[in-house]
PABAZA-43256 format. One record per residue: x, y, z of N, C-alpha, C in turn. Coordinates in steps of 0.02 Angstrom, whole numbers, padded with zeros to 5 digits, always signed. Layout:
N
XYZXYZXYZ
...
//
This chain:
54
-02261-03653-00451-02295-03666-00391-02367-03681-00407
-02375-03669-00465-02455-03698-00492-02433-03763-00511
-02393-03793-00550-02365-03853-00571-02370-03898-00523
-02326-03898-00476-02338-03934-00406-02407-03936-00363
-02440-03858-00366-02489-03890-00355-02566-03920-00385
-02540-03945-00455-02569-03988-00490-02559-04060-00456
-02487-04058-00466-02461-04117-00469-02496-04156-00403
-02487-04110-00350-02504-04145-00278-02578-04150-00282
-02616-04122-00318-02698-04136-00326-02705-04177-00340
-02667-04200-00393-02670-04279-00441-02662-04314-00410
-02601-04314-00369-02569-04387-00319-02613-04398-00266
-02639-04333-00240-02709-04348-00173-02765-04385-00211
-02787-04363-00287-02842-04388-00301-02829-04461-00323
-02763-04458-00319-02765-04546-00340-02768-04589-00259
-02723-04563-00238-02684-04593-00156-02713-04576-00095
-02786-04545-00086-02819-04510-00063-02782-04459+00001
-02832-04418+00029-02797-04348+00044-02740-04364+00114
-02750-04401+00138-02696-04440+00199-02638-04452+00160
-02617-04446+00101-02552-04474+00076-02498-04431+00099
-02441-04455+00117-02384-04409+00129-02345-04408+00049
-02331-04325+00055-02315-04314-00023-02234-04262+00008
-02171-04321+00001-02111-04265+00026-02090-04252-00052
-02022-04183-00025-01972-04174-00079-01907-04208-00051
-01867-04192-00111-01784-04213-00083-01765-04154-00150
-01709-04114-00125-01675-04087-00161-01593-04092-00159
-01581-04112-00200-01520-04131-00206-01455-04065-00210
-01422-04087-00180-01346-04020-00167-01384-03964-00107
-01342-03935-00081-01340-03902-00017-01321-03949+00043
-01343-03899+00107-01318-03944+00161-01387-04003+00165
-01359-04052+00223-01389-04102+00249-01411-04094+00312
-01467-04089+00330-01500-04115+00382-01522-04151+00418
-01515-04185+00453-01529-04252+00477-01585-04256+00519
-01625-04269+00537-01707-04269+00581-01662-04324+00637
-01635-04318+00677-01617-04325+00762-01668-04348+00798
-01728-04324+00786-01773-04351+00844-01806-04387+00814
-01824-04412+00761-01851-04487+00736-01810-04536+00733
-01816-04594+00760-01766-04646+00762-01760-04674+00694
-01694-04705+00673-01701-04733+00588-01719-04801+00596
-01767-04793+00543-01778-04843+00505-01730-04915+00503
-01749-04977+00498-01704-05025+00504-01688-05038+00408
-01608-05048+00429-01585-05052+00367-01616-05103+00317
-01623-05110+00228-01647-05160+00199-01615-05215+00203
-01558-05236+00228-01528-05284+00245-01544-05321+00322
-01565-05262+00383-01585-05310+00418-01663-05316+00400
-01699-05280+00344-01760-05317+00324-01771-05368+00302
-01718-05392+00274-01713-05457+00229-01693-05513+00276
-01652-05481+00327-01643-05541+00350-01692-05571+00403
-01754-05513+00426-01812-05542+00474-01816-05573+00420
-01839-05575+00364-01902-05630+00337-01979-05624+00342
-01983-05563+00342-02051-05539+00379-02080-05509+00347
-02121-05521+00281-02151-05464+00239-02197-05418+00271
-02233-05423+00323-02259-05363+00361-02200-05311+00385
-02138-05337+00406-02079-05252+00400-02062-05243+00334
-02098-05260+00262-02081-05240+00233-02116-05172+00207
//
């Protein structure tokens, strides 16, 4: 816990307090966020040829 606290503190120092920090643990059950719309795929973003979308 202490190591994670130091790490997130260092990230906030560099990126600002509003930085979104997320974790991903491999293995175990997958729970999808069905209430959040899925982002466009990398292929769709590339086909749009709009750097503002990337």
